[in-house]
C-alpha positions as CSV (number, residue, x, y, z in Angstrom):
1,M,90.2,81.9,106.0
2,N,90.0,82.9,109.7
3,V,90.2,86.5,110.6
4,T,92.6,86.9,113.4
5,L,92.3,89.3,116.3
6,D,95.3,91.2,114.9
7,Q,93.5,91.6,111.5
8,S,90.2,92.6,113.1
9,L,91.9,95.3,115.1
10,A,94.3,96.2,112.2
11,Q,97.3,95.7,114.4
12,K,99.6,95.2,111.5
13,G,98.4,98.2,109.6
14,Q,95.7,99.3,107.1
15,Y,95.4,101.3,103.9
16,L,92.4,103.4,102.8
17,I,91.5,103.0,99.2
18,D,88.9,104.8,97.1
19,D,90.3,104.3,93.6
20,T,92.9,101.7,92.5
21,T,95.8,100.2,94.5
22,T,98.2,97.4,93.8
23,G,99.4,95.4,96.7
24,T,102.3,93.0,96.9
25,S,103.1,89.9,99.0
26,A,105.3,92.0,101.2
27,E,102.3,94.3,102.0
28,N,100.2,91.2,102.8
29,Y,96.8,92.8,102.5
30,K,94.5,89.9,103.6
31,V,91.2,91.5,104.4
32,L,89.1,94.2,102.7
33,V,86.5,96.1,104.8
34,I,84.0,98.1,102.9
35,R,83.5,101.6,104.4
36,E,80.4,102.7,102.3
37,D,78.3,101.2,99.6
38,S,80.8,100.3,96.9
39,V,81.2,98.7,93.5
40,L,84.5,97.1,92.6
41,T,85.7,96.6,89.0
42,A,88.8,94.6,89.8
43,L,89.8,92.4,92.7
44,T,92.6,89.9,92.4
45,D,95.1,88.2,94.6
46,T,98.9,88.0,94.0
47,N,98.3,84.7,92.2
48,D,96.1,86.6,89.8
49,T,92.9,84.9,90.9
50,N,89.9,87.0,89.8
51,I,88.1,87.2,93.2
52,L,85.1,89.2,91.7
53,T,84.3,86.3,89.5
54,A,85.2,83.5,92.0
55,S,83.0,85.2,94.7
56,N,80.1,86.3,92.3
57,F,80.8,90.0,93.2
58,S,80.9,91.3,89.6
59,G,78.5,94.2,89.0
60,K,77.2,93.9,92.6
61,T,77.0,96.7,95.2
62,L,78.8,95.7,98.4
63,V,77.5,97.4,101.4
64,Q,79.1,99.2,104.3
65,G,80.6,96.7,106.8
66,D,81.1,93.9,104.3
67,V,84.3,92.0,105.1
68,I,86.0,90.3,102.2
69,G,89.0,87.9,102.2
70,T,90.8,86.6,99.1
71,G,89.5,83.0,99.7
72,T,93.0,81.9,98.8
73,D,96.3,81.6,100.6
74,Y,97.5,84.8,98.7
75,P,97.1,88.4,99.7
76,F,95.2,91.0,97.6
77,K,97.0,92.4,94.6
78,T,94.7,94.6,92.6
79,V,91.7,96.4,94.1
80,T,89.8,98.9,92.0
81,F,86.7,100.8,93.2
82,S,84.4,102.5,90.6
83,S,82.5,103.9,93.6
84,G,82.8,103.8,97.3
85,S,85.9,103.0,99.5
86,G,87.4,100.5,101.8
87,F,90.2,99.6,104.1
88,L,92.8,97.0,103.2
89,I,94.0,95.2,106.4
90,K,97.4,93.6,106.6
91,G,97.5,90.0,107.7
């Protein structure tokens, strides 16, 4: 996945998350930027791919500034933080 200039500048919009959110294909959240040290307990795309498992993020602390894509052609669906926060960026 290539991060476009529009995505890196959040020109199509963003959404702050610090608990749980459910996205849809229409919202098209393609990038997750970690705002502070965070632990995620769920991370899936709209095709129900478990990104935590696929990317070896399960149980790991992600650090401020980490940038995460789905690694698939699908946008994020479920994002759940047990600690920390992040921005979902529209694609």
